[in-house]
mmCIF file of the protein (N, C-alpha, C, O) and its ligand, coordinates in Angstrom:
data_MODEL
# 
_entry.id   MODEL 
# 
loop_
_entity.id 
_entity.type 
_entity.pdbx_number_of_molecules 
1 polymer     1 
2 non-polymer 1 
# 
_entity_poly.entity_id                      1 
_entity_poly.type                           'polypeptide(L)' 
_entity_poly.nstd_linkage                   no 
_entity_poly.nstd_monomer                   no 
_entity_poly.pdbx_seq_one_letter_code       MIDKDILNIMGCIRCKSKLIDKEDHLECDQCNIGYPIEDDIPRMVEDRIFSLND 
_entity_poly.pdbx_seq_one_letter_code_can   MIDKDILNIMGCIRCKSKLIDKEDHLECDQCNIGYPIEDDIPRMVEDRIFSLND 
_entity_poly.pdbx_strand_id                 A 
# 
loop_
_entity_poly_seq.entity_id 
_entity_poly_seq.num 
_entity_poly_seq.mon_id 
_entity_poly_seq.hetero 
1 1  MET n 
1 2  ILE n 
1 3  ASP n 
1 4  LYS n 
1 5  ASP n 
1 6  ILE n 
1 7  LEU n 
1 8  ASN n 
1 9  ILE n 
1 10 MET n 
1 11 GLY n 
1 12 CYS n 
1 13 ILE n 
1 14 ARG n 
1 15 CYS n 
1 16 LYS n 
1 17 SER n 
1 18 LYS n 
1 19 LEU n 
1 20 ILE n 
1 21 ASP n 
1 22 LYS n 
1 23 GLU n 
1 24 ASP n 
1 25 HIS n 
1 26 LEU n 
1 27 GLU n 
1 28 CYS n 
1 29 ASP n 
1 30 GLN n 
1 31 CYS n 
1 32 ASN n 
1 33 ILE n 
1 34 GLY n 
1 35 TYR n 
1 36 PRO n 
1 37 ILE n 
1 38 GLU n 
1 39 ASP n 
1 40 ASP n 
1 41 ILE n 
1 42 PRO n 
1 43 ARG n 
1 44 MET n 
1 45 VAL n 
1 46 GLU n 
1 47 ASP n 
1 48 ARG n 
1 49 ILE n 
1 50 PHE n 
1 51 SER n 
1 52 LEU n 
1 53 ASN n 
1 54 ASP n 
# 
loop_
_struct_asym.id 
_struct_asym.entity_id 
A 1 
B 2 
# 
loop_
_chem_comp.id 
_chem_comp.type 
_chem_comp.mon_nstd_flag 
ARG 'L-peptide linking' y 
ASN 'L-peptide linking' y 
ASP 'L-peptide linking' y 
CYS 'L-peptide linking' y 
GLN 'L-peptide linking' y 
GLU 'L-peptide linking' y 
GLY 'peptide linking'   y 
HIS 'L-peptide linking' y 
ILE 'L-peptide linking' y 
LEU 'L-peptide linking' y 
LYS 'L-peptide linking' y 
MET 'L-peptide linking' y 
PHE 'L-peptide linking' y 
PRO 'L-peptide linking' y 
SER 'L-peptide linking' y 
TYR 'L-peptide linking' y 
VAL 'L-peptide linking' y 
ZN  non-polymer         . 
# 
_pdbx_entity_nonpoly.entity_id   2 
_pdbx_entity_nonpoly.name        ? 
_pdbx_entity_nonpoly.comp_id     ZN 
# 
_pdbx_nonpoly_scheme.asym_id         B 
_pdbx_nonpoly_scheme.entity_id       2 
_pdbx_nonpoly_scheme.mon_id          ZN 
_pdbx_nonpoly_scheme.ndb_seq_num     1 
_pdbx_nonpoly_scheme.pdb_seq_num     101 
_pdbx_nonpoly_scheme.auth_seq_num    101 
_pdbx_nonpoly_scheme.pdb_mon_id      ZN 
_pdbx_nonpoly_scheme.auth_mon_id     ZN 
_pdbx_nonpoly_scheme.pdb_strand_id   A 
_pdbx_nonpoly_scheme.pdb_ins_code    . 
# 
loop_
_atom_site.group_PDB 
_atom_site.id 
_atom_site.type_symbol 
_atom_site.label_atom_id 
_atom_site.label_alt_id 
_atom_site.label_comp_id 
_atom_site.label_asym_id 
_atom_site.label_entity_id 
_atom_site.label_seq_id 
_atom_site.pdbx_PDB_ins_code 
_atom_site.Cartn_x 
_atom_site.Cartn_y 
_atom_site.Cartn_z 
_atom_site.occupancy 
_atom_site.B_iso_or_equiv 
_atom_site.pdbx_formal_charge 
_atom_site.auth_seq_id 
_atom_site.auth_comp_id 
_atom_site.auth_asym_id 
_atom_site.auth_atom_id 
_atom_site.pdbx_PDB_model_num 
ATOM   1   N  N  . MET A 1 1  ? -19.028 50.130 95.616 1.00 0.00 ? 1   MET A N  1 
ATOM   2   C  CA . MET A 1 1  ? -18.143 50.555 94.519 1.00 0.00 ? 1   MET A CA 1 
ATOM   3   C  C  . MET A 1 1  ? -18.304 49.637 93.348 1.00 0.00 ? 1   MET A C  1 
ATOM   4   O  O  . MET A 1 1  ? -18.212 48.418 93.487 1.00 0.00 ? 1   MET A O  1 
ATOM   5   N  N  . ILE A 1 2  ? -18.554 50.231 92.150 1.00 0.00 ? 2   ILE A N  1 
ATOM   6   C  CA . ILE A 1 2  ? -18.791 49.421 90.983 1.00 0.00 ? 2   ILE A CA 1 
ATOM   7   C  C  . ILE A 1 2  ? -17.433 49.304 90.233 1.00 0.00 ? 2   ILE A C  1 
ATOM   8   O  O  . ILE A 1 2  ? -16.672 50.267 90.134 1.00 0.00 ? 2   ILE A O  1 
ATOM   9   N  N  . ASP A 1 3  ? -17.172 48.109 89.723 1.00 0.00 ? 3   ASP A N  1 
ATOM   10  C  CA . ASP A 1 3  ? -15.969 47.858 88.972 1.00 0.00 ? 3   ASP A CA 1 
ATOM   11  C  C  . ASP A 1 3  ? -15.790 48.863 87.828 1.00 0.00 ? 3   ASP A C  1 
ATOM   12  O  O  . ASP A 1 3  ? -16.732 49.056 87.059 1.00 0.00 ? 3   ASP A O  1 
ATOM   13  N  N  . LYS A 1 4  ? -14.658 49.495 87.683 1.00 0.00 ? 4   LYS A N  1 
ATOM   14  C  CA . LYS A 1 4  ? -14.468 50.467 86.657 1.00 0.00 ? 4   LYS A CA 1 
ATOM   15  C  C  . LYS A 1 4  ? -14.705 49.937 85.245 1.00 0.00 ? 4   LYS A C  1 
ATOM   16  O  O  . LYS A 1 4  ? -15.186 50.659 84.373 1.00 0.00 ? 4   LYS A O  1 
ATOM   17  N  N  . ASP A 1 5  ? -14.358 48.661 85.031 1.00 0.00 ? 5   ASP A N  1 
ATOM   18  C  CA . ASP A 1 5  ? -14.545 48.093 83.669 1.00 0.00 ? 5   ASP A CA 1 
ATOM   19  C  C  . ASP A 1 5  ? -16.044 48.024 83.357 1.00 0.00 ? 5   ASP A C  1 
ATOM   20  O  O  . ASP A 1 5  ? -16.488 48.335 82.252 1.00 0.00 ? 5   ASP A O  1 
ATOM   21  N  N  . ILE A 1 6  ? -16.809 47.600 84.383 1.00 0.00 ? 6   ILE A N  1 
ATOM   22  C  CA . ILE A 1 6  ? -18.257 47.494 84.195 1.00 0.00 ? 6   ILE A CA 1 
ATOM   23  C  C  . ILE A 1 6  ? -18.838 48.888 83.945 1.00 0.00 ? 6   ILE A C  1 
ATOM   24  O  O  . ILE A 1 6  ? -19.697 49.074 83.083 1.00 0.00 ? 6   ILE A O  1 
ATOM   25  N  N  . LEU A 1 7  ? -18.354 49.853 84.712 1.00 0.00 ? 7   LEU A N  1 
ATOM   26  C  CA . LEU A 1 7  ? -18.857 51.220 84.576 1.00 0.00 ? 7   LEU A CA 1 
ATOM   27  C  C  . LEU A 1 7  ? -18.561 51.755 83.168 1.00 0.00 ? 7   LEU A C  1 
ATOM   28  O  O  . LEU A 1 7  ? -19.380 52.479 82.601 1.00 0.00 ? 7   LEU A O  1 
ATOM   29  N  N  . ASN A 1 8  ? -17.425 51.413 82.613 1.00 0.00 ? 8   ASN A N  1 
ATOM   30  C  CA . ASN A 1 8  ? -17.107 51.850 81.281 1.00 0.00 ? 8   ASN A CA 1 
ATOM   31  C  C  . ASN A 1 8  ? -17.970 51.235 80.169 1.00 0.00 ? 8   ASN A C  1 
ATOM   32  O  O  . ASN A 1 8  ? -18.248 51.841 79.135 1.00 0.00 ? 8   ASN A O  1 
ATOM   33  N  N  . ILE A 1 9  ? -18.362 50.021 80.449 1.00 0.00 ? 9   ILE A N  1 
ATOM   34  C  CA . ILE A 1 9  ? -19.246 49.327 79.445 1.00 0.00 ? 9   ILE A CA 1 
ATOM   35  C  C  . ILE A 1 9  ? -20.675 49.814 79.552 1.00 0.00 ? 9   ILE A C  1 
ATOM   36  O  O  . ILE A 1 9  ? -21.360 49.983 78.543 1.00 0.00 ? 9   ILE A O  1 
ATOM   37  N  N  . MET A 1 10 ? -21.129 50.043 80.788 1.00 0.00 ? 10  MET A N  1 
ATOM   38  C  CA . MET A 1 10 ? -22.485 50.507 80.972 1.00 0.00 ? 10  MET A CA 1 
ATOM   39  C  C  . MET A 1 10 ? -22.641 51.991 80.569 1.00 0.00 ? 10  MET A C  1 
ATOM   40  O  O  . MET A 1 10 ? -21.745 52.806 80.792 1.00 0.00 ? 10  MET A O  1 
ATOM   41  N  N  . GLY A 1 11 ? -23.724 52.295 80.010 1.00 0.00 ? 11  GLY A N  1 
ATOM   42  C  CA . GLY A 1 11 ? -24.042 53.697 79.738 1.00 0.00 ? 11  GLY A CA 1 
ATOM   43  C  C  . GLY A 1 11 ? -25.482 53.981 80.140 1.00 0.00 ? 11  GLY A C  1 
ATOM   44  O  O  . GLY A 1 11 ? -26.266 53.073 80.414 1.00 0.00 ? 11  GLY A O  1 
ATOM   45  N  N  . CYS A 1 12 ? -25.793 55.226 80.165 1.00 0.00 ? 12  CYS A N  1 
ATOM   46  C  CA . CYS A 1 12 ? -27.157 55.634 80.468 1.00 0.00 ? 12  CYS A CA 1 
ATOM   47  C  C  . CYS A 1 12 ? -28.123 54.981 79.409 1.00 0.00 ? 12  CYS A C  1 
ATOM   48  O  O  . CYS A 1 12 ? -27.853 55.012 78.209 1.00 0.00 ? 12  CYS A O  1 
ATOM   49  N  N  . ILE A 1 13 ? -29.218 54.412 79.888 1.00 0.00 ? 13  ILE A N  1 
ATOM   50  C  CA . ILE A 1 13 ? -30.124 53.760 78.972 1.00 0.00 ? 13  ILE A CA 1 
ATOM   51  C  C  . ILE A 1 13 ? -30.930 54.765 78.144 1.00 0.00 ? 13  ILE A C  1 
ATOM   52  O  O  . ILE A 1 13 ? -31.577 54.392 77.165 1.00 0.00 ? 13  ILE A O  1 
ATOM   53  N  N  . ARG A 1 14 ? -30.888 56.023 78.537 1.00 0.00 ? 14  ARG A N  1 
ATOM   54  C  CA . ARG A 1 14 ? -31.619 57.068 77.802 1.00 0.00 ? 14  ARG A CA 1 
ATOM   55  C  C  . ARG A 1 14 ? -30.741 57.748 76.748 1.00 0.00 ? 14  ARG A C  1 
ATOM   56  O  O  . ARG A 1 14 ? -31.167 57.957 75.612 1.00 0.00 ? 14  ARG A O  1 
ATOM   57  N  N  . CYS A 1 15 ? -29.517 58.086 77.138 1.00 0.00 ? 15  CYS A N  1 
ATOM   58  C  CA . CYS A 1 15 ? -28.681 58.892 76.226 1.00 0.00 ? 15  CYS A CA 1 
ATOM   59  C  C  . CYS A 1 15 ? -27.337 58.208 75.889 1.00 0.00 ? 15  CYS A C  1 
ATOM   60  O  O  . CYS A 1 15 ? -26.560 58.721 75.084 1.00 0.00 ? 15  CYS A O  1 
ATOM   61  N  N  . LYS A 1 16 ? -27.080 57.060 76.506 1.00 0.00 ? 16  LYS A N  1 
ATOM   62  C  CA . LYS A 1 16 ? -25.817 56.302 76.223 1.00 0.00 ? 16  LYS A CA 1 
ATOM   63  C  C  . LYS A 1 16 ? -24.585 56.979 76.750 1.00 0.00 ? 16  LYS A C  1 
ATOM   64  O  O  . LYS A 1 16 ? -23.478 56.559 76.413 1.00 0.00 ? 16  LYS A O  1 
ATOM   65  N  N  . SER A 1 17 ? -24.718 58.006 77.559 1.00 0.00 ? 17  SER A N  1 
ATOM   66  C  CA . SER A 1 17 ? -23.517 58.657 78.120 1.00 0.00 ? 17  SER A CA 1 
ATOM   67  C  C  . SER A 1 17 ? -22.945 57.786 79.280 1.00 0.00 ? 17  SER A C  1 
ATOM   68  O  O  . SER A 1 17 ? -23.629 56.969 79.896 1.00 0.00 ? 17  SER A O  1 
ATOM   69  N  N  . LYS A 1 18 ? -21.618 58.038 79.524 1.00 0.00 ? 18  LYS A N  1 
ATOM   70  C  CA . LYS A 1 18 ? -21.005 57.339 80.636 1.00 0.00 ? 18  LYS A CA 1 
ATOM   71  C  C  . LYS A 1 18 ? -21.628 57.799 81.953 1.00 0.00 ? 18  LYS A C  1 
ATOM   72  O  O  . LYS A 1 18 ? -22.026 58.957 82.085 1.00 0.00 ? 18  LYS A O  1 
ATOM   73  N  N  . LEU A 1 19 ? -21.713 56.881 82.937 1.00 0.00 ? 19  LEU A N  1 
ATOM   74  C  CA . LEU A 1 19 ? -22.290 57.191 84.192 1.00 0.00 ? 19  LEU A CA 1 
ATOM   75  C  C  . LEU A 1 19 ? -21.240 57.444 85.245 1.00 0.00 ? 19  LEU A C  1 
ATOM   76  O  O  . LEU A 1 19 ? -20.125 56.929 85.162 1.00 0.00 ? 19  LEU A O  1 
ATOM   77  N  N  . ILE A 1 20 ? -21.601 58.250 86.250 1.00 0.00 ? 20  ILE A N  1 
ATOM   78  C  CA . ILE A 1 20 ? -20.686 58.629 87.292 1.00 0.00 ? 20  ILE A CA 1 
ATOM   79  C  C  . ILE A 1 20 ? -20.997 57.796 88.556 1.00 0.00 ? 20  ILE A C  1 
ATOM   80  O  O  . ILE A 1 20 ? -22.142 57.726 89.005 1.00 0.00 ? 20  ILE A O  1 
ATOM   81  N  N  . ASP A 1 21 ? -19.966 57.181 89.102 1.00 0.00 ? 21  ASP A N  1 
ATOM   82  C  CA . ASP A 1 21 ? -20.131 56.328 90.293 1.00 0.00 ? 21  ASP A CA 1 
ATOM   83  C  C  . ASP A 1 21 ? -20.212 57.243 91.526 1.00 0.00 ? 21  ASP A C  1 
ATOM   84  O  O  . ASP A 1 21 ? -19.263 57.956 91.851 1.00 0.00 ? 21  ASP A O  1 
ATOM   85  N  N  . LYS A 1 22 ? -21.369 57.201 92.200 1.00 0.00 ? 22  LYS A N  1 
ATOM   86  C  CA . LYS A 1 22 ? -21.593 57.987 93.431 1.00 0.00 ? 22  LYS A CA 1 
ATOM   87  C  C  . LYS A 1 22 ? -21.716 57.082 94.629 1.00 0.00 ? 22  LYS A C  1 
ATOM   88  O  O  . LYS A 1 22 ? -22.389 57.422 95.602 1.00 0.00 ? 22  LYS A O  1 
ATOM   89  N  N  . GLU A 1 23 ? -21.055 55.899 94.567 1.00 0.00 ? 23  GLU A N  1 
ATOM   90  C  CA . GLU A 1 23 ? -21.015 54.937 95.637 1.00 0.00 ? 23  GLU A CA 1 
ATOM   91  C  C  . GLU A 1 23 ? -22.347 54.220 95.875 1.00 0.00 ? 23  GLU A C  1 
ATOM   92  O  O  . GLU A 1 23 ? -22.413 52.994 95.781 1.00 0.00 ? 23  GLU A O  1 
ATOM   93  N  N  . ASP A 1 24 ? -23.431 54.992 96.189 1.00 0.00 ? 24  ASP A N  1 
ATOM   94  C  CA . ASP A 1 24 ? -24.672 54.345 96.486 1.00 0.00 ? 24  ASP A CA 1 
ATOM   95  C  C  . ASP A 1 24 ? -25.619 54.398 95.245 1.00 0.00 ? 24  ASP A C  1 
ATOM   96  O  O  . ASP A 1 24 ? -26.702 53.812 95.259 1.00 0.00 ? 24  ASP A O  1 
ATOM   97  N  N  . HIS A 1 25 ? -25.199 55.089 94.215 1.00 0.00 ? 25  HIS A N  1 
ATOM   98  C  CA . HIS A 1 25 ? -26.023 55.163 93.007 1.00 0.00 ? 25  HIS A CA 1 
ATOM   99  C  C  . HIS A 1 25 ? -25.075 55.609 91.861 1.00 0.00 ? 25  HIS A C  1 
ATOM   100 O  O  . HIS A 1 25 ? -23.943 56.025 92.103 1.00 0.00 ? 25  HIS A O  1 
ATOM   101 N  N  . LEU A 1 26 ? -25.561 55.511 90.642 1.00 0.00 ? 26  LEU A N  1 
ATOM   102 C  CA . LEU A 1 26 ? -24.890 56.008 89.484 1.00 0.00 ? 26  LEU A CA 1 
ATOM   103 C  C  . LEU A 1 26 ? -25.612 57.225 88.901 1.00 0.00 ? 26  LEU A C  1 
ATOM   104 O  O  . LEU A 1 26 ? -26.841 57.277 88.935 1.00 0.00 ? 26  LEU A O  1 
ATOM   105 N  N  . GLU A 1 27 ? -24.902 58.168 88.386 1.00 0.00 ? 27  GLU A N  1 
ATOM   106 C  CA . GLU A 1 27 ? -25.528 59.377 87.880 1.00 0.00 ? 27  GLU A CA 1 
ATOM   107 C  C  . GLU A 1 27 ? -25.290 59.559 86.372 1.00 0.00 ? 27  GLU A C  1 
ATOM   108 O  O  . GLU A 1 27 ? -24.233 59.202 85.852 1.00 0.00 ? 27  GLU A O  1 
ATOM   109 N  N  . CYS A 1 28 ? -26.268 60.107 85.701 1.00 0.00 ? 28  CYS A N  1 
ATOM   110 C  CA . CYS A 1 28 ? -26.094 60.618 84.330 1.00 0.00 ? 28  CYS A CA 1 
ATOM   111 C  C  . CYS A 1 28 ? -26.204 62.139 84.365 1.00 0.00 ? 28  CYS A C  1 
ATOM   112 O  O  . CYS A 1 28 ? -27.241 62.716 84.691 1.00 0.00 ? 28  CYS A O  1 
ATOM   113 N  N  . ASP A 1 29 ? -25.029 62.782 83.994 1.00 0.00 ? 29  ASP A N  1 
ATOM   114 C  CA . ASP A 1 29 ? -25.047 64.245 84.022 1.00 0.00 ? 29  ASP A CA 1 
ATOM   115 C  C  . ASP A 1 29 ? -25.977 64.831 82.948 1.00 0.00 ? 29  ASP A C  1 
ATOM   116 O  O  . ASP A 1 29 ? -26.585 65.885 83.134 1.00 0.00 ? 29  ASP A O  1 
ATOM   117 N  N  . GLN A 1 30 ? -26.067 64.114 81.823 1.00 0.00 ? 30  GLN A N  1 
ATOM   118 C  CA . GLN A 1 30 ? -26.824 64.646 80.680 1.00 0.00 ? 30  GLN A CA 1 
ATOM   119 C  C  . GLN A 1 30 ? -28.299 64.637 80.967 1.00 0.00 ? 30  GLN A C  1 
ATOM   120 O  O  . GLN A 1 30 ? -28.980 65.612 80.648 1.00 0.00 ? 30  GLN A O  1 
ATOM   121 N  N  . CYS A 1 31 ? -28.816 63.610 81.540 1.00 0.00 ? 31  CYS A N  1 
ATOM   122 C  CA . CYS A 1 31 ? -30.243 63.444 81.786 1.00 0.00 ? 31  CYS A CA 1 
ATOM   123 C  C  . CYS A 1 31 ? -30.627 63.928 83.206 1.00 0.00 ? 31  CYS A C  1 
ATOM   124 O  O  . CYS A 1 31 ? -31.809 64.054 83.527 1.00 0.00 ? 31  CYS A O  1 
ATOM   125 N  N  . ASN A 1 32 ? -29.607 64.195 84.046 1.00 0.00 ? 32  ASN A N  1 
ATOM   126 C  CA . ASN A 1 32 ? -29.878 64.581 85.480 1.00 0.00 ? 32  ASN A CA 1 
ATOM   127 C  C  . ASN A 1 32 ? -30.697 63.511 86.155 1.00 0.00 ? 32  ASN A C  1 
ATOM   128 O  O  . ASN A 1 32 ? -31.680 63.815 86.831 1.00 0.00 ? 32  ASN A O  1 
ATOM   129 N  N  . ILE A 1 33 ? -30.312 62.266 85.984 1.00 0.00 ? 33  ILE A N  1 
ATOM   130 C  CA . ILE A 1 33 ? -31.011 61.175 86.666 1.00 0.00 ? 33  ILE A CA 1 
ATOM   131 C  C  . ILE A 1 33 ? -30.036 60.290 87.356 1.00 0.00 ? 33  ILE A C  1 
ATOM   132 O  O  . ILE A 1 33 ? -28.849 60.322 87.034 1.00 0.00 ? 33  ILE A O  1 
ATOM   133 N  N  . GLY A 1 34 ? -30.500 59.466 88.332 1.00 0.00 ? 34  GLY A N  1 
ATOM   134 C  CA . GLY A 1 34 ? -29.700 58.519 89.045 1.00 0.00 ? 34  GLY A CA 1 
ATOM   135 C  C  . GLY A 1 34 ? -30.250 57.141 88.891 1.00 0.00 ? 34  GLY A C  1 
ATOM   136 O  O  . GLY A 1 34 ? -31.449 56.941 88.698 1.00 0.00 ? 34  GLY A O  1 
ATOM   137 N  N  . TYR A 1 35 ? -29.332 56.168 88.983 1.00 0.00 ? 35  TYR A N  1 
ATOM   138 C  CA . TYR A 1 35 ? -29.727 54.732 88.981 1.00 0.00 ? 35  TYR A CA 1 
ATOM   139 C  C  . TYR A 1 35 ? -29.341 54.167 90.318 1.00 0.00 ? 35  TYR A C  1 
ATOM   140 O  O  . TYR A 1 35 ? -28.182 54.307 90.708 1.00 0.00 ? 35  TYR A O  1 
ATOM   141 N  N  . PRO A 1 36 ? -30.224 53.547 91.038 1.00 0.00 ? 36  PRO A N  1 
ATOM   142 C  CA . PRO A 1 36 ? -29.912 52.998 92.352 1.00 0.00 ? 36  PRO A CA 1 
ATOM   143 C  C  . PRO A 1 36 ? -28.968 51.761 92.219 1.00 0.00 ? 36  PRO A C  1 
ATOM   144 O  O  . PRO A 1 36 ? -29.058 51.002 91.254 1.00 0.00 ? 36  PRO A O  1 
ATOM   145 N  N  . ILE A 1 37 ? -28.090 51.591 93.186 1.00 0.00 ? 37  ILE A N  1 
ATOM   146 C  CA . ILE A 1 37 ? -27.272 50.413 93.287 1.00 0.00 ? 37  ILE A CA 1 
ATOM   147 C  C  . ILE A 1 37 ? -27.711 49.543 94.493 1.00 0.00 ? 37  ILE A C  1 
ATOM   148 O  O  . ILE A 1 37 ? -27.631 49.965 95.647 1.00 0.00 ? 37  ILE A O  1 
ATOM   149 N  N  . GLU A 1 38 ? -28.154 48.374 94.194 1.00 0.00 ? 38  GLU A N  1 
ATOM   150 C  CA . GLU A 1 38 ? -28.665 47.472 95.252 1.00 0.00 ? 38  GLU A CA 1 
ATOM   151 C  C  . GLU A 1 38 ? -27.909 46.134 95.226 1.00 0.00 ? 38  GLU A C  1 
ATOM   152 O  O  . GLU A 1 38 ? -27.854 45.459 94.198 1.00 0.00 ? 38  GLU A O  1 
ATOM   153 N  N  . ASP A 1 39 ? -27.331 45.768 96.372 1.00 0.00 ? 39  ASP A N  1 
ATOM   154 C  CA . ASP A 1 39 ? -26.473 44.566 96.436 1.00 0.00 ? 39  ASP A CA 1 
ATOM   155 C  C  . ASP A 1 39 ? -25.348 44.602 95.415 1.00 0.00 ? 39  ASP A C  1 
ATOM   156 O  O  . ASP A 1 39 ? -25.009 43.603 94.782 1.00 0.00 ? 39  ASP A O  1 
ATOM   157 N  N  . ASP A 1 40 ? -24.767 45.833 95.278 1.00 0.00 ? 40  ASP A N  1 
ATOM   158 C  CA . ASP A 1 40 ? -23.638 46.039 94.366 1.00 0.00 ? 40  ASP A CA 1 
ATOM   159 C  C  . ASP A 1 40 ? -23.977 45.872 92.874 1.00 0.00 ? 40  ASP A C  1 
ATOM   160 O  O  . ASP A 1 40 ? -23.097 45.737 92.024 1.00 0.00 ? 40  ASP A O  1 
ATOM   161 N  N  . ILE A 1 41 ? -25.283 45.887 92.598 1.00 0.00 ? 41  ILE A N  1 
ATOM   162 C  CA . ILE A 1 41 ? -25.777 45.685 91.230 1.00 0.00 ? 41  ILE A CA 1 
ATOM   163 C  C  . ILE A 1 41 ? -26.518 47.026 90.855 1.00 0.00 ? 41  ILE A C  1 
ATOM   164 O  O  . ILE A 1 41 ? -27.492 47.388 91.514 1.00 0.00 ? 41  ILE A O  1 
ATOM   165 N  N  . PRO A 1 42 ? -26.065 47.724 89.836 1.00 0.00 ? 42  PRO A N  1 
ATOM   166 C  CA . PRO A 1 42 ? -26.846 48.897 89.394 1.00 0.00 ? 42  PRO A CA 1 
ATOM   167 C  C  . PRO A 1 42 ? -28.109 48.449 88.705 1.00 0.00 ? 42  PRO A C  1 
ATOM   168 O  O  . PRO A 1 42 ? -28.107 47.566 87.846 1.00 0.00 ? 42  PRO A O  1 
ATOM   169 N  N  . ARG A 1 43 ? -29.206 49.098 89.116 1.00 0.00 ? 43  ARG A N  1 
ATOM   170 C  CA . ARG A 1 43 ? -30.511 48.786 88.526 1.00 0.00 ? 43  ARG A CA 1 
ATOM   171 C  C  . ARG A 1 43 ? -30.770 49.666 87.316 1.00 0.00 ? 43  ARG A C  1 
ATOM   172 O  O  . ARG A 1 43 ? -31.291 50.778 87.401 1.00 0.00 ? 43  ARG A O  1 
ATOM   173 N  N  . MET A 1 44 ? -30.370 49.095 86.174 1.00 0.00 ? 44  MET A N  1 
ATOM   174 C  CA . MET A 1 44 ? -30.398 49.865 84.903 1.00 0.00 ? 44  MET A CA 1 
ATOM   175 C  C  . MET A 1 44 ? -31.740 49.701 84.216 1.00 0.00 ? 44  MET A C  1 
ATOM   176 O  O  . MET A 1 44 ? -31.800 49.314 83.049 1.00 0.00 ? 44  MET A O  1 
ATOM   177 N  N  . VAL A 1 45 ? -32.781 49.983 84.906 1.00 0.00 ? 45  VAL A N  1 
ATOM   178 C  CA . VAL A 1 45 ? -34.114 49.825 84.285 1.00 0.00 ? 45  VAL A CA 1 
ATOM   179 C  C  . VAL A 1 45 ? -34.879 51.144 84.453 1.00 0.00 ? 45  VAL A C  1 
ATOM   180 O  O  . VAL A 1 45 ? -34.677 51.895 85.408 1.00 0.00 ? 45  VAL A O  1 
ATOM   181 N  N  . GLU A 1 46 ? -35.724 51.378 83.528 1.00 0.00 ? 46  GLU A N  1 
ATOM   182 C  CA . GLU A 1 46 ? -36.411 52.711 83.412 1.00 0.00 ? 46  GLU A CA 1 
ATOM   183 C  C  . GLU A 1 46 ? -37.248 53.011 84.670 1.00 0.00 ? 46  GLU A C  1 
ATOM   184 O  O  . GLU A 1 46 ? -37.296 54.153 85.127 1.00 0.00 ? 46  GLU A O  1 
ATOM   185 N  N  . ASP A 1 47 ? -37.894 51.999 85.215 1.00 0.00 ? 47  ASP A N  1 
ATOM   186 C  CA . ASP A 1 47 ? -38.823 52.283 86.310 1.00 0.00 ? 47  ASP A CA 1 
ATOM   187 C  C  . ASP A 1 47 ? -38.086 52.416 87.672 1.00 0.00 ? 47  ASP A C  1 
ATOM   188 O  O  . ASP A 1 47 ? -38.733 52.674 88.686 1.00 0.00 ? 47  ASP A O  1 
ATOM   189 N  N  . ARG A 1 48 ? -36.777 52.247 87.704 1.00 0.00 ? 48  ARG A N  1 
ATOM   190 C  CA . ARG A 1 48 ? -35.964 52.480 88.875 1.00 0.00 ? 48  ARG A CA 1 
ATOM   191 C  C  . ARG A 1 48 ? -35.202 53.830 88.869 1.00 0.00 ? 48  ARG A C  1 
ATOM   192 O  O  . ARG A 1 48 ? -34.630 54.244 89.878 1.00 0.00 ? 48  ARG A O  1 
ATOM   193 N  N  . ILE A 1 49 ? -35.216 54.461 87.756 1.00 0.00 ? 49  ILE A N  1 
ATOM   194 C  CA . ILE A 1 49 ? -34.524 55.715 87.603 1.00 0.00 ? 49  ILE A CA 1 
ATOM   195 C  C  . ILE A 1 49 ? -35.183 56.792 88.499 1.00 0.00 ? 49  ILE A C  1 
ATOM   196 O  O  . ILE A 1 49 ? -36.406 56.900 88.575 1.00 0.00 ? 49  ILE A O  1 
ATOM   197 N  N  . PHE A 1 50 ? -34.307 57.592 89.182 1.00 0.00 ? 50  PHE A N  1 
ATOM   198 C  CA . PHE A 1 50 ? -34.863 58.726 89.938 1.00 0.00 ? 50  PHE A CA 1 
ATOM   199 C  C  . PHE A 1 50 ? -34.240 60.033 89.416 1.00 0.00 ? 50  PHE A C  1 
ATOM   200 O  O  . PHE A 1 50 ? -33.113 60.024 88.920 1.00 0.00 ? 50  PHE A O  1 
ATOM   201 N  N  . SER A 1 51 ? -34.942 61.114 89.522 1.00 0.00 ? 51  SER A N  1 
ATOM   202 C  CA . SER A 1 51 ? -34.382 62.354 88.998 1.00 0.00 ? 51  SER A CA 1 
ATOM   203 C  C  . SER A 1 51 ? -33.594 63.060 90.094 1.00 0.00 ? 51  SER A C  1 
ATOM   204 O  O  . SER A 1 51 ? -33.911 62.987 91.281 1.00 0.00 ? 51  SER A O  1 
ATOM   205 N  N  . LEU A 1 52 ? -32.517 63.771 89.619 1.00 0.00 ? 52  LEU A N  1 
ATOM   206 C  CA . LEU A 1 52 ? -31.653 64.475 90.522 1.00 0.00 ? 52  LEU A CA 1 
ATOM   207 C  C  . LEU A 1 52 ? -32.048 65.975 90.513 1.00 0.00 ? 52  LEU A C  1 
ATOM   208 O  O  . LEU A 1 52 ? -31.811 66.700 89.546 1.00 0.00 ? 52  LEU A O  1 
ATOM   209 N  N  . ASN A 1 53 ? -32.646 66.387 91.611 1.00 0.00 ? 53  ASN A N  1 
ATOM   210 C  CA . ASN A 1 53 ? -33.078 67.787 91.689 1.00 0.00 ? 53  ASN A CA 1 
ATOM   211 C  C  . ASN A 1 53 ? -32.349 68.448 92.842 1.00 0.00 ? 53  ASN A C  1 
ATOM   212 O  O  . ASN A 1 53 ? -32.886 68.572 93.942 1.00 0.00 ? 53  ASN A O  1 
ATOM   213 N  N  . ASP A 1 54 ? -31.121 68.872 92.581 1.00 0.00 ? 54  ASP A N  1 
ATOM   214 C  CA . ASP A 1 54 ? -30.331 69.513 93.608 1.00 0.00 ? 54  ASP A CA 1 
ATOM   215 C  C  . ASP A 1 54 ? -30.718 71.029 93.781 1.00 0.00 ? 54  ASP A C  1 
ATOM   216 O  O  . ASP A 1 54 ? -30.139 71.724 94.616 1.00 0.00 ? 54  ASP A O  1 
HETATM 217 ZN ZN . ZN  B 2 .  ? -28.449 59.943 80.239 1.00 0.00 2 101 ZN  A ZN 1 
# 
């Protein structure tokens, strides 16, 4: 679980939208991408982004 204050400060690195906390990763609805969370730290880097294809 990511601290809500941190979540509010962080935005998607592509579109700057707010991210959704999905416990094991963060999601951007606008870009349809996810950011992995490792050791409680979101990996907010381009080469760790994965696409959400539901
Ligand atoms: Zn985005």
